[in-house]
C-alpha positions as CSV (number, residue, x, y, z in Angstrom):
1,M,0.0,0.0,0.0
2,T,1.2,3.5,-0.8
3,I,1.0,6.5,1.5
4,G,-1.7,8.0,-0.7
5,E,-3.8,4.8,-0.5
6,A,-3.3,4.6,3.3
7,V,-4.4,8.3,3.8
8,K,-7.5,7.6,1.6
9,E,-8.4,4.5,3.6
10,R,-7.8,6.2,6.9
11,I,-10.1,9.1,6.0
12,L,-12.9,6.8,4.9
13,E,-12.4,4.7,8.0
14,L,-12.7,7.7,10.3
15,C,-15.8,9.0,8.4
16,R,-17.4,5.6,8.9
17,E,-16.6,5.5,12.6
18,R,-18.2,8.9,13.0
19,D,-21.0,8.2,10.7
20,I,-20.3,11.3,8.6
21,S,-20.0,11.7,4.9
22,V,-16.9,12.8,3.1
23,N,-18.8,16.0,2.2
24,K,-19.6,16.6,5.8
25,L,-15.9,16.2,6.6
26,S,-15.1,18.8,4.0
27,T,-17.5,21.3,5.8
28,L,-16.1,20.5,9.3
29,S,-12.5,20.8,8.2
30,G,-12.7,23.7,5.8
31,V,-11.0,21.6,3.1
32,T,-12.7,22.1,-0.3
33,Q,-15.1,19.4,-1.3
34,S,-13.2,18.8,-4.5
35,T,-9.9,18.3,-2.6
36,V,-11.4,15.7,-0.2
37,N,-13.2,14.0,-3.1
38,N,-9.9,13.8,-5.0
39,I,-8.2,12.2,-2.0
40,V,-10.8,9.6,-1.4
41,S,-11.2,8.8,-5.1
42,G,-7.5,8.2,-5.5
43,R,-7.0,11.1,-8.0
44,N,-4.8,12.8,-5.4
45,N,-2.1,10.6,-4.1
46,S,0.2,13.4,-2.7
47,T,-2.0,15.0,0.0
48,T,-0.1,17.6,2.0
49,V,0.5,17.4,5.8
50,S,-1.3,20.7,6.1
51,T,-4.4,19.2,4.4
52,V,-4.2,16.2,6.7
53,K,-4.0,18.5,9.7
54,K,-7.1,20.4,8.6
55,L,-9.0,17.1,8.2
56,C,-7.8,16.0,11.7
57,D,-9.0,19.4,13.1
58,G,-12.4,18.7,11.5
59,L,-12.5,15.2,12.9
60,E,-11.3,16.6,16.4
61,I,-8.3,14.2,16.5
62,S,-4.6,14.8,16.6
63,I,-2.4,14.2,13.6
64,I,-0.7,11.5,15.8
65,D,-4.1,9.8,16.1
66,F,-4.6,9.9,12.4
67,F,-1.3,8.2,11.7
68,S,-1.4,5.7,14.5
69,S,-3.2,3.2,12.4
70,P,-2.1,-0.2,11.2
71,L,-2.6,1.2,7.7
72,F,0.7,3.1,8.0
73,S,2.7,0.2,9.4
74,D,3.7,-1.6,6.2
75,L,3.9,1.1,3.5
76,E,5.6,0.4,0.2
77,Q,9.0,1.9,-0.5
78,E,8.3,5.3,-2.2
79,I,11.8,5.6,-3.6
80,N,12.6,3.3,-6.5
């Protein structure tokens, strides 16, 4: 799994846990709906840390909580 795929899956997981839509997350976080949709559709595989932080703020979690998931344990090597 790549970092982009892991971020996408983590966002979807957190939305499911909170029973909110991706569009609601956009509203809560102040991240544009198109940006969030691009992340979760896989069109954006290079989300910035700043965007992840805004999403975390909207979810009321820390960035440490976001990345403390098994999804990030076995990421593929990004440098080839």
